[in-house]
Rosetta silent file (secondary structure, phi, psi, omega in degrees, C-alpha in Angstrom):
SEQUENCE: MAGQNFYASGFGSLPQTLGNIYFVAPSATYTIQGPQGVRSYSASDGNDGRSPKRALLTINRAWDLVSANAGDVIMLLPGTHSPSASITADVAGVTMMGMPTGAANFLYPRTTIAAVTGDETINVTAANVRIGFLNIIPVTQKAALDFSAAANGLHVHDCYFDLNTPAAHTSTLGIDGLGAATGVLIERCYFESDGAQGAAIDVGTATRVVVQDCVIGNSAGTWAAGITVGDTTQVTIRRNVFFCYGTAMTVGIKGAELTTSNAVIIHDNRFGSLVTKGVDDFGSADAEISENYDFGVGATDGGVLVTAIT
SCORE:     score description
SCORE:     0.000 S_00000001
   1 L     0.000  130.998 -179.599   -8.614   29.619   18.654 S_00000001
   2 L   -59.427  137.634  177.857   -7.670   29.768   14.973 S_00000001
   3 L    95.986  -26.264  177.041   -4.203   28.433   14.266 S_00000001
   4 L   -82.541  150.105 -176.208   -3.991   26.259   17.345 S_00000001
   5 L  -118.115   96.115 -179.395   -4.053   22.533   16.806 S_00000001
   6 L   -81.003   -3.491 -175.745   -5.925   20.747   19.565 S_00000001
   7 L   -97.726   -2.827 -175.074   -5.814   17.477   17.580 S_00000001
   8 L  -110.939   16.889  174.422   -2.052   16.986   17.625 S_00000001
   9 L   -81.953  179.523  177.577   -1.438   16.537   21.322 S_00000001
  10 L   -79.535    0.477 -175.169   -0.730   13.180   22.879 S_00000001
  11 L  -113.498  112.927  174.068   -4.333   12.987   24.115 S_00000001
  12 L    77.783    8.755 -178.180   -7.048   11.718   21.793 S_00000001
  13 L   -85.030  155.539  176.459   -5.132   12.282   18.579 S_00000001
  14 L  -125.422  104.208   -8.451   -5.241    9.945   15.582 S_00000001
  15 L   -83.662  175.968  175.290   -2.494    8.940   15.585 S_00000001
  16 L   -67.546  131.256 -176.983   -0.707   10.113   18.688 S_00000001
  17 L  -157.289  153.295  173.211    1.999   12.524   17.650 S_00000001
  18 L   -97.144   -2.287  176.720    3.980   15.478   18.909 S_00000001
  19 L   -90.830 -168.436  177.273    3.925   17.033   15.433 S_00000001
  20 L   -88.950  149.596  171.587    1.151   18.846   13.620 S_00000001
  21 E  -109.373  128.299  177.866   -1.858   17.181   12.041 S_00000001
  22 E  -112.471  120.425 -177.493   -3.051   18.608    8.728 S_00000001
  23 E   -93.234  138.181  178.954   -6.580   17.635    7.703 S_00000001
  24 E  -125.830  128.551  179.898   -7.548   17.312    4.024 S_00000001
  25 L   -88.659  154.929  179.769  -11.164   17.135    2.851 S_00000001
  26 L   -79.655  -11.710 -177.922  -12.309   15.011   -0.103 S_00000001
  27 L  -156.179  170.031 -176.245  -14.242   17.896   -1.677 S_00000001
  28 L   -64.050  -32.719  174.749  -14.743   21.653   -1.486 S_00000001
  29 E  -118.960  131.838 -176.614  -17.781   21.194    0.771 S_00000001
  30 E  -146.506  163.173  179.623  -17.753   18.468    3.396 S_00000001
  31 E  -121.680  147.240  173.031  -19.518   17.511    6.625 S_00000001
  32 E  -139.584  155.731  177.046  -18.185   16.367    9.981 S_00000001
  33 E   -88.594  125.258  177.384  -19.761   15.342   13.260 S_00000001
  34 E  -129.429 -172.868 -179.965  -19.057   17.747   16.121 S_00000001
  35 L   -58.648  -28.701 -179.595  -20.458   18.597   19.555 S_00000001
  36 L   -96.834   13.451 -179.841  -23.349   20.461   17.881 S_00000001
  37 E   100.236 -165.584 -178.621  -24.100   17.640   15.454 S_00000001
  38 E   -78.865  127.896  179.626  -23.299   17.247   11.763 S_00000001
  39 E  -132.205  155.586 -179.838  -22.204   20.498   10.140 S_00000001
  40 E   -98.879  142.313 -179.712  -21.011   21.538    6.713 S_00000001
  41 E  -136.366  164.744  179.511  -17.656   23.228    6.127 S_00000001
  42 E  -111.312  125.704  176.709  -15.679   24.587    3.188 S_00000001
  43 L   -88.501  146.222  179.215  -12.258   23.181    2.325 S_00000001
  44 L  -159.572  144.983  173.956   -9.616   25.444    0.853 S_00000001
  45 L   -73.862   -4.118  170.276   -5.879   25.452    0.323 S_00000001
  46 L   -84.909  -12.386  174.028   -6.059   28.878    1.932 S_00000001
  47 L   -72.235  164.575  176.769   -7.037   27.220    5.226 S_00000001
  48 L   -85.310  -15.311  176.329   -4.340   26.218    7.691 S_00000001
  49 L    74.819    5.945 -170.772   -5.597   22.604    7.717 S_00000001
  50 L   -98.090   21.767  171.703   -4.962   22.199   11.431 S_00000001
  51 L  -154.251  148.764  174.334   -8.513   21.342   12.420 S_00000001
  52 H   -58.975  -21.513  179.176  -11.178   19.173   10.764 S_00000001
  53 H   -81.749  -11.918 -177.130  -13.216   22.396   10.552 S_00000001
  54 H  -129.256   48.548 -172.151  -10.500   24.134    8.518 S_00000001
  55 L   -70.233  149.596  171.042   -9.459   21.351    6.167 S_00000001
  56 E   -73.882  163.293 -178.949   -7.243   21.782    3.145 S_00000001
  57 L   -97.258  -29.810 -177.500   -8.643   20.971   -0.279 S_00000001
  58 L  -124.030  146.922 -178.018   -5.690   19.159   -1.888 S_00000001
  59 H   -68.620  -39.578 -179.193   -3.327   16.537   -0.571 S_00000001
  60 H   -64.982  -28.064  174.329   -0.269   18.055   -2.220 S_00000001
  61 H   -64.262  -37.352  177.067   -0.925   21.324   -0.385 S_00000001
  62 H   -63.215  -40.357  177.958   -0.627   19.376    2.860 S_00000001
  63 H   -65.754  -26.171  175.402    2.733   17.996    1.713 S_00000001
  64 H   -69.768  -27.478 -172.516    3.818   21.588    1.092 S_00000001
  65 H   -92.992  -23.956 -174.092    3.035   22.506    4.720 S_00000001
  66 L   -71.536  157.055  179.281    4.535   19.583    6.673 S_00000001
  67 L  -107.866  143.238 -177.485    7.963   19.726    8.282 S_00000001
  68 L   -67.471  133.999  172.181   10.625   17.062    7.840 S_00000001
  69 L    54.816   31.251  177.246   11.157   14.605   10.711 S_00000001
  70 L  -105.489   -0.361 -178.162    8.850   16.538   13.049 S_00000001
  71 L    83.118   17.896 -178.540    6.243   13.799   13.354 S_00000001
  72 L   -68.190  150.479 -177.429    3.703   15.636   11.195 S_00000001
  73 E  -128.209  134.224  170.533    0.607   13.773   10.025 S_00000001
  74 E  -102.650  113.133 -176.994   -1.573   14.301    6.960 S_00000001
  75 E  -103.979  112.900 -179.555   -5.053   13.049    7.865 S_00000001
  76 E   -89.061  116.051 -178.370   -7.312   12.444    4.873 S_00000001
  77 L   -65.608  154.053 -176.440  -10.951   12.794    5.886 S_00000001
  78 L   -57.743  147.101 -177.786  -13.344   10.018    4.789 S_00000001
  79 E   126.554 -173.609 -179.479  -14.557   10.059    1.203 S_00000001
  80 E  -102.304  117.122  176.131  -12.975    9.932   -2.239 S_00000001
  81 E   -92.231  129.873 -176.354  -10.058   12.263   -2.845 S_00000001
  82 L  -121.880   78.924 -177.819   -9.489   12.947   -6.546 S_00000001
  83 L   -66.643  148.755  179.889   -6.115   14.668   -6.947 S_00000001
  84 L   -86.422  -12.733  178.737   -5.374   16.377  -10.235 S_00000001
  85 L  -143.126  162.298  178.638   -1.711   15.361  -10.088 S_00000001
  86 L   -54.864  139.244  177.273    0.376   12.598   -8.570 S_00000001
  87 E   -78.274  121.443 -176.836    0.740   12.904   -4.809 S_00000001
  88 E  -101.507  103.552  179.171    4.391   13.634   -4.109 S_00000001
  89 E   -88.780   84.526 -168.081    5.404   12.273   -0.714 S_00000001
  90 L  -119.045   18.825  178.754    8.688   14.164   -0.591 S_00000001
  91 L  -122.027  123.679 -173.687    9.096   15.189    3.062 S_00000001
  92 L   -66.113  142.952  171.325   10.904   12.808    5.415 S_00000001
  93 L    80.175   13.233 -176.897    9.213   11.434    8.509 S_00000001
  94 L   -97.720  142.183  172.834    5.624   12.267    7.547 S_00000001
  95 E  -103.092  131.857  171.377    2.612    9.998    8.028 S_00000001
  96 E  -120.783  125.815 -172.564   -0.264   10.121    5.509 S_00000001
  97 E  -151.670  157.781  167.423   -3.336    8.179    6.494 S_00000001
  98 E   -92.711  173.783  177.339   -7.068    7.828    6.298 S_00000001
  99 L   -69.840  126.407  179.663   -9.282    7.528    9.320 S_00000001
 100 L   -60.252  142.790  176.778   -8.890    4.007   10.716 S_00000001
 101 L  -100.777  103.781 -177.451  -11.965    1.786   10.392 S_00000001
 102 L    58.917 -132.756  178.680  -12.394    0.037   13.692 S_00000001
 103 L   -88.245   56.845  174.964   -9.275   -2.006   14.388 S_00000001
 104 L    60.083   64.346  179.856   -7.704   -1.080   11.033 S_00000001
 105 L   -80.134   98.282 -176.462   -9.979   -2.974    8.639 S_00000001
 106 L   -73.238   -7.824  177.293   -7.902   -3.070    5.468 S_00000001
 107 L   -80.464  -17.453 -175.181  -10.792   -4.622    3.551 S_00000001
 108 L  -148.872   67.780  176.481  -12.871   -1.449    3.802 S_00000001
 109 L   -65.356  145.579 -179.447  -10.944    1.783    4.279 S_00000001
 110 L   -80.409  -18.134 -175.102  -13.148    4.851    4.658 S_00000001
 111 E  -115.385  129.281 -179.731  -10.817    7.043    2.622 S_00000001
 112 E  -116.549  139.149  167.930  -10.104    6.533   -1.086 S_00000001
 113 E  -110.983  113.965 -176.197   -7.470    8.143   -3.298 S_00000001
 114 L   -76.009  164.508 -177.996   -8.680    7.894   -6.874 S_00000001
 115 L   -61.554  144.919  175.730   -6.452    7.308   -9.865 S_00000001
 116 L  -100.293  122.563 -175.624   -4.412   10.206  -11.211 S_00000001
 117 L   -57.865  119.917  171.335   -4.683   10.469  -15.000 S_00000001
 118 L    78.045   10.561 -177.845   -1.427    9.492  -16.657 S_00000001
 119 L  -152.554  168.689  174.493    0.705    9.171  -13.543 S_00000001
 120 L   -62.945  148.050  179.491    1.337    7.185  -10.382 S_00000001
 121 L   -71.202  -47.517  177.926   -1.212    7.861   -7.663 S_00000001
 122 E  -129.702  130.616  178.265    1.412    8.248   -4.900 S_00000001
 123 E  -120.344  113.590 -177.127    5.129    8.765   -5.470 S_00000001
 124 E   -97.697  120.047 -177.807    7.330    8.405   -2.362 S_00000001
 125 L  -128.933   18.103 -179.583   10.716   10.123   -2.644 S_00000001
 126 L  -134.576  161.553 -175.620   11.630   10.765    1.010 S_00000001
 127 L   -81.399  153.681  170.180   12.741    8.645    3.956 S_00000001
 128 L    59.284   35.454  174.490   10.636    7.320    6.832 S_00000001
 129 L   -85.237  140.678  178.422    7.260    7.991    5.206 S_00000001
 130 E  -122.161  131.854 -179.069    4.304    6.069    6.608 S_00000001
 131 E  -130.803  126.899 -176.879    1.112    5.416    4.627 S_00000001
 132 E  -154.372  161.135  171.961   -1.912    3.640    6.073 S_00000001
 133 L    61.679   41.491 -177.458   -5.694    3.115    6.151 S_00000001
 134 L  -128.853  148.111  166.016   -6.295    4.063    2.512 S_00000001
 135 E   -98.512  116.896 -172.535   -8.026    2.598   -0.533 S_00000001
 136 E  -117.210  127.142 -176.989   -5.646    3.430   -3.388 S_00000001
 137 L  -114.497  123.101  176.015   -6.626    3.142   -7.066 S_00000001
 138 L   -85.825  161.630  169.244   -4.012    3.261   -9.840 S_00000001
 139 L   -88.528  155.244  179.868   -4.548    4.456  -13.379 S_00000001
 140 L   -55.409  133.169  179.178   -4.014    1.940  -16.171 S_00000001
 141 L    73.865   13.328  176.629   -0.310    1.267  -16.897 S_00000001
 142 L  -129.819  175.656  179.579    0.819    3.051  -13.718 S_00000001
 143 E   -99.788  149.266  171.032    1.329    2.132  -10.070 S_00000001
 144 E   -66.636  -38.220  178.814   -0.920    2.909   -7.150 S_00000001
 145 E  -147.800  129.325  170.480    2.248    3.691   -5.169 S_00000001
 146 E  -126.074  160.023 -179.053    5.867    3.766   -6.220 S_00000001
 147 E  -138.646  144.274 -176.855    8.988    4.561   -4.252 S_00000001
 148 L   -94.339 -178.375  178.421   12.444    5.785   -5.213 S_00000001
 149 L   -63.266  -21.764 -178.423   15.892    4.974   -3.836 S_00000001
 150 L   -82.620   -3.939 -173.351   15.442    7.814   -1.326 S_00000001
 151 L   -86.927   44.095  178.003   12.414    6.171    0.322 S_00000001
 152 L   -61.198  140.264  177.048   14.380    4.422    3.086 S_00000001
 153 L    76.726   15.220  178.388   12.221    3.288    5.979 S_00000001
 154 L   -61.670  136.641  177.959    8.957    3.362    4.013 S_00000001
 155 E  -129.961  115.537  177.582    6.062    1.747    5.908 S_00000001
 156 E  -116.814  125.006 -174.794    2.837    0.875    4.067 S_00000001
 157 E  -149.284  152.713  172.211    0.122   -0.805    6.131 S_00000001
 158 L    52.636   44.549  178.529   -3.597   -1.525    6.347 S_00000001
 159 L  -117.968  153.929  173.466   -4.344   -0.390    2.787 S_00000001
 160 E  -109.521  122.926  179.151   -6.565   -1.759    0.040 S_00000001
 161 E  -104.112  110.897 -173.800   -5.041   -1.637   -3.437 S_00000001
 162 E   -89.593   96.604  175.067   -7.811   -1.650   -6.034 S_00000001
 163 E   -99.358   16.138  173.845   -6.493   -3.258   -9.213 S_00000001
 164 L   -87.504  -39.484 -173.484  -10.069   -3.977  -10.347 S_00000001
 165 L   -66.111  -46.315  179.490  -10.986   -0.450  -11.416 S_00000001
 166 L   -71.335  151.894  175.813   -8.213    0.197  -13.989 S_00000001
 167 L   -61.245  147.754 -177.421   -8.300   -1.652  -17.295 S_00000001
 168 L   -63.879  128.953  176.156   -6.145   -4.767  -17.335 S_00000001
 169 L  -161.929  139.738 -175.904   -2.549   -4.115  -18.358 S_00000001
 170 L   -68.838  -10.524  176.534    0.707   -5.735  -17.300 S_00000001
 171 L   -94.480    1.446  176.166    2.169   -2.301  -16.470 S_00000001
 172 L   -88.605  121.099 -174.628   -0.528   -1.588  -13.866 S_00000001
 173 E  -127.827  162.489  172.086    0.886   -2.320  -10.403 S_00000001
 174 E   -81.549  -73.850  177.118   -0.001   -2.003   -6.754 S_00000001
 175 E  -117.693  128.276 -175.173    3.366   -1.078   -5.178 S_00000001
 176 E  -122.527  116.181  176.846    6.348   -0.551   -7.463 S_00000001
 177 E   -83.966  106.631 -175.734    9.916   -0.376   -6.135 S_00000001
 178 L   -92.335  -13.624 -176.847   11.731    1.958   -8.521 S_00000001
 179 L  -147.060  173.826 -173.437   14.988    2.315   -6.596 S_00000001
 180 L   -85.299   58.237  173.186   17.297    0.675   -4.092 S_00000001
 181 L   -67.998  162.294  178.771   15.620    1.952   -0.937 S_00000001
 182 E  -129.285  148.374  176.781   16.369    0.097    2.287 S_00000001
 183 E    75.145   45.596 -178.161   14.232   -0.878    5.245 S_00000001
 184 E   -97.709  129.679  179.404   10.831   -1.095    3.509 S_00000001
 185 E  -120.638  123.284  176.042    7.923   -2.683    5.412 S_00000001
 186 E  -122.602  119.041 -175.268    4.651   -3.624    3.689 S_00000001
 187 E  -148.699  151.548  175.357    2.087   -5.294    5.932 S_00000001
 188 L    53.188   46.166  176.651   -1.605   -6.021    6.363 S_00000001
 189 L  -115.003  153.984 -179.156   -2.563   -4.873    2.870 S_00000001
 190 E  -120.113  123.286 -179.512   -5.140   -6.329    0.498 S_00000001
 191 E  -116.363  125.915 -178.775   -4.465   -6.392   -3.241 S_00000001
 192 E  -131.798  129.795 -178.413   -7.262   -7.394   -5.595 S_00000001
 193 E  -122.659  154.723  174.288   -7.092   -7.763   -9.377 S_00000001
 194 L  -125.770   33.295  177.602   -9.618   -8.743  -12.011 S_00000001
 195 L   169.747 -157.591 -172.361   -7.299   -9.557  -14.863 S_00000001
 196 L   -82.452   68.007  176.616   -3.857   -9.477  -16.396 S_00000001
 197 L   -87.113  171.715  168.906   -2.366   -6.698  -14.278 S_00000001
 198 L   -72.735 -172.181 -174.306    1.230   -6.256  -13.242 S_00000001
 199 L   -65.345  149.462  169.566    2.398   -7.419   -9.834 S_00000001
 200 L   -63.043  -42.851  177.926    0.645   -6.479   -6.629 S_00000001
 201 E  -136.170  123.924  170.811    4.112   -5.771   -5.234 S_00000001
 202 E  -110.591  105.829 -177.503    7.308   -5.377   -7.233 S_00000001
 203 L   -63.354  -30.756 -178.042   10.137   -5.281   -4.697 S_00000001
 204 L    64.377 -135.221 -178.502   12.582   -4.145   -7.374 S_00000001
 205 L  -105.827   15.339  176.755   16.108   -3.600   -6.043 S_00000001
 206 L   -64.722  150.242  179.708   15.122   -2.447   -2.554 S_00000001
 207 E  -120.692  162.068 -174.814   16.969   -4.172    0.314 S_00000001
 208 E    50.225   59.328 -179.487   15.942   -5.150    3.833 S_00000001
 209 E  -109.159  137.426  172.626   12.335   -5.483    2.715 S_00000001
 210 E  -123.969  125.310  172.369    9.614   -7.283    4.658 S_00000001
 211 E  -117.154  114.943 -173.400    6.260   -8.156    3.059 S_00000001
 212 E  -143.907  148.931  172.000    3.994   -9.775    5.610 S_00000001
 213 L    58.672   34.880  177.330    0.361  -10.571    6.432 S_00000001
 214 L  -103.161  158.821  175.139   -0.975   -9.418    3.060 S_00000001
 215 E  -119.137  128.034 -177.314   -3.757  -10.916    0.933 S_00000001
 216 E  -124.903  109.577 -171.793   -3.301  -11.008   -2.842 S_00000001
 217 E  -128.361  150.890 -179.688   -6.391  -12.107   -4.749 S_00000001
 218 E  -126.385  133.857 -176.219   -7.604  -12.415   -8.321 S_00000001
 219 L  -116.759   -5.905  177.774  -11.260  -12.469   -9.355 S_00000001
 220 L  -161.664  158.329  178.169  -11.100  -12.571  -13.193 S_00000001
 221 L    64.952 -161.892  179.361   -8.689  -13.233  -16.037 S_00000001
 222 E  -122.734  120.487  179.459   -5.169  -14.518  -15.419 S_00000001
 223 E   -93.866  126.245 -173.329   -2.795  -12.637  -13.144 S_00000001
 224 E   -67.918  -45.544 -176.796    0.831  -13.310  -14.071 S_00000001
 225 E  -156.663  140.192  177.045    2.435  -12.839  -10.638 S_00000001
 226 E   -78.428  -52.308  178.567    1.446  -11.626   -7.186 S_00000001
 227 E  -126.245  132.319  174.673    4.892  -10.544   -5.955 S_00000001
 228 E  -118.151  144.943 -176.001    7.972  -10.048   -8.125 S_00000001
 229 L  -122.029  127.599  177.080   11.517   -9.695   -6.817 S_00000001
 230 L   -86.138 -160.628 -178.659   14.321   -7.884   -8.635 S_00000001
 231 L   -83.801   90.638 -170.409   18.060   -8.242   -8.138 S_00000001
 232 L  -140.748 -178.912  176.307   18.114   -7.514   -4.414 S_00000001
 233 L  -141.068  163.869  173.640   19.095   -8.945   -1.024 S_00000001
 234 L    57.684   50.942  177.337   17.647   -9.338    2.461 S_00000001
 235 E  -109.651  129.873  176.821   14.006   -9.718    1.428 S_00000001
 236 E  -118.012  123.305  178.645   11.568  -11.546    3.692 S_00000001
 237 E  -120.081  109.445 -170.729    8.163  -12.592    2.327 S_00000001
 238 E  -143.048  148.182  172.128    6.110  -14.254    5.050 S_00000001
 239 L    57.971   37.087  176.952    2.563  -15.082    6.154 S_00000001
 240 L  -105.700  155.877  179.632    0.865  -13.919    2.943 S_00000001
 241 E  -119.144  130.399  177.944   -2.111  -15.510    1.189 S_00000001
 242 E  -118.127  126.412 -176.101   -2.423  -15.786   -2.601 S_00000001
 243 E  -150.757  165.621  178.524   -5.779  -16.915   -3.989 S_00000001
 244 E  -139.172  146.507  174.350   -8.128  -16.810   -7.004 S_00000001
 245 L  -102.945   91.377  175.296  -11.905  -16.957   -7.418 S_00000001
 246 L    72.152    4.579  179.029  -12.501  -19.277  -10.363 S_00000001
 247 L  -127.015 -162.586 -172.234   -9.593  -17.805  -12.337 S_00000001
 248 E  -128.947  151.860  165.993   -5.830  -18.232  -12.318 S_00000001
 249 E  -124.099  123.357 -173.368   -2.646  -16.725  -10.992 S_00000001
 250 E   -68.114  -46.609 -179.618    0.367  -18.017  -12.868 S_00000001
 251 E  -138.079  136.599  174.477    2.941  -17.441  -10.091 S_00000001
 252 E   -75.496  -58.592 -178.637    2.538  -16.359   -6.500 S_00000001
 253 E  -124.991  119.740 -170.329    6.122  -15.196   -5.846 S_00000001
 254 E  -119.870  133.849 -176.033    8.367  -14.727   -8.887 S_00000001
 255 L  -129.370   40.340 -172.625   12.130  -14.115   -8.861 S_00000001
 256 L   -62.676  -28.695 -175.920   13.250  -14.150  -12.486 S_00000001
 257 L   -90.586   -6.179 -174.468   15.544  -11.128  -12.139 S_00000001
 258 L   -77.954  133.610 -179.753   17.292  -12.254   -8.951 S_00000001
 259 L  -128.052    6.322 -175.419   20.940  -13.305   -9.279 S_00000001
 260 L  -104.970  130.404 -178.629   22.139  -13.230   -5.653 S_00000001
 261 L   -69.105  143.737  175.665   22.361  -16.398   -3.585 S_00000001
 262 L    53.773   37.253 -175.115   20.366  -16.651   -0.349 S_00000001
 263 L   -88.437  -22.193 -172.268   18.848  -13.226   -0.996 S_00000001
 264 E  -131.361  135.929  171.336   15.199  -13.992   -0.180 S_00000001
 265 E  -107.833  124.654  179.759   13.455  -15.819    2.632 S_00000001
 266 E  -118.558  107.343 -169.183    9.996  -17.131    1.720 S_00000001
 267 E  -133.719  132.201  167.493    8.290  -18.436    4.843 S_00000001
 268 L    61.254   38.187  174.654    4.794  -19.529    5.891 S_00000001
 269 L   -96.311  160.134 -178.295    2.902  -18.342    2.787 S_00000001
 270 E  -127.450  132.730 -175.972   -0.280  -19.963    1.469 S_00000001
 271 E  -120.294  125.442  179.956   -1.150  -20.445   -2.203 S_00000001
 272 L   -63.417  163.261 -175.146   -4.677  -21.122   -3.437 S_00000001
 273 L   -65.725  -19.764  178.898   -5.454  -24.135   -5.585 S_00000001
 274 L   -96.827    7.488  170.051   -5.716  -21.926   -8.699 S_00000001
 275 E   -85.773  112.004 -170.800   -2.256  -20.482   -8.220 S_00000001
 276 E   -61.573  -47.293  179.091   -0.360  -22.501  -10.806 S_00000001
 277 E  -133.042  123.479 -179.521    3.074  -22.124   -9.190 S_00000001
 278 E   -68.180  -51.374 -178.215    3.557  -20.811   -5.694 S_00000001
 279 E  -129.366  123.478 -172.119    7.266  -19.964   -5.968 S_00000001
 280 E  -148.555  155.724  171.463    8.901  -19.809   -9.381 S_00000001
 281 L    70.681   16.628  169.223   11.819  -18.518  -11.478 S_00000001
 282 L   -87.530  149.553  172.364   14.356  -18.216   -8.665 S_00000001
 283 L   -66.898  166.589 -173.094   17.814  -19.633   -9.210 S_00000001
 284 L   -60.863  -24.160 -177.797   18.690  -22.819   -7.371 S_00000001
 285 L  -121.085   12.136 -173.909   20.379  -20.922   -4.516 S_00000001
 286 L   -76.855  -38.856 -171.631   18.565  -17.567   -4.610 S_00000001
 287 E  -122.661  146.261  172.049   15.743  -18.202   -2.142 S_00000001
 288 E  -106.988  124.857 -176.185   15.312  -20.047    1.141 S_00000001
 289 E  -118.497  143.626  176.582   11.840  -21.542    1.545 S_00000001
 290 E  -158.101  138.073  172.767   10.138  -23.009    4.602 S_00000001
 291 L    56.068   38.996  172.832    6.614  -23.912    5.715 S_00000001
 292 L  -100.401  143.977 -174.461    4.825  -22.717    2.561 S_00000001
 293 E  -132.549  139.821  165.378    1.700  -24.599    1.483 S_00000001
 294 E   -86.020  134.234  178.087   -0.422  -25.069   -1.629 S_00000001
 295 L   -62.024  148.962  166.498   -4.123  -25.196   -0.747 S_00000001
 296 L   -97.762  174.156  179.268   -6.008  -28.410   -1.131 S_00000001
 297 L  -125.050  127.210  178.537   -9.599  -28.678   -2.333 S_00000001
 298 L   107.880  163.771 -171.883  -12.297  -30.412   -0.351 S_00000001
 299 L   -65.994  -25.003 -174.729  -13.050  -31.208    3.255 S_00000001
 300 L  -108.912    6.322 -177.769  -10.306  -33.807    3.641 S_00000001
 301 L  -106.778  106.521 -176.217   -7.502  -32.129    1.669 S_00000001
 302 L   -89.553    7.458  177.829   -5.289  -30.052    3.919 S_00000001
 303 L    97.226  177.232 -175.049   -2.902  -28.922    1.215 S_00000001
 304 E  -130.591  133.284  176.487    0.664  -29.756    0.212 S_00000001
 305 E   -67.294  132.203  175.677    3.928  -28.475    1.611 S_00000001
 306 L   -80.605  112.365 -176.016    5.975  -26.582   -0.970 S_00000001
 307 L  -109.548   -4.255 -178.342    9.328  -28.322   -0.884 S_00000001
 308 L  -150.949  153.968  172.508   10.912  -27.012   -4.084 S_00000001
 309 L   -83.902  122.514 -171.994   10.983  -23.978   -6.318 S_00000001
 310 L   -80.886    0.000    0.000    9.158  -25.014   -9.494 S_00000001
């Protein structure tokens, strides 16, 4: 029945939710697999979006329809979505996600959000937003995703941040913290650069931030820093891998702007042999480090424990 949402119950939904699910197609005409086989459908912002057969055409239209803190989900159907303007994630408590690939394979998301000309690809300005299972491409000199001070409780997971496609520029970033949000979790994401881009993650002045289980890699040129930390507190950076393929990364985790003692915990990270400095530019009492290792090279070299901030 038109208008009913059989995909948002607790049974068989992706993800399970008691809110509404709004489906967005990557193009005006799209195909999906149903009980009668593969069929073609037409996407439109005049649709209600509450079934894969009645998908919306633009992501921002979905953000117009969701309700705050109701558990609503914006489900981006597989393919490349090419928004004409920055996606404004401005409704609290909403999840925006692509279709999970198997057990959340962040190396190969099925859904891509292409760069938005002249602006950030995704701008988060509301609390408790969740973003996952997406390949996100920034435009040169902008961020793939930025968040404001209002983005408390932001959760970004299982995403691939493509810093290869945009031209190299130090103002091109993966995730950019623009304000003092609190309770930000970034996990299981893959950031890949092919040159002198800005940071994969700039924590900025956000507090109670956890960055964990991410891979930050460089395949060409020299990447200045993988993660940068502003003047903040209560930041935990743990279990991440920083590596390069035949090129260099100057610093893995950089804290030049930090002025607060004991503000950052850096634990159990791994730095490839072409990462010049694993942890750098923190003041003598700014960061607490433990169990971080520089890679070794060769069958008998197991690496070196990082015992000091260089």
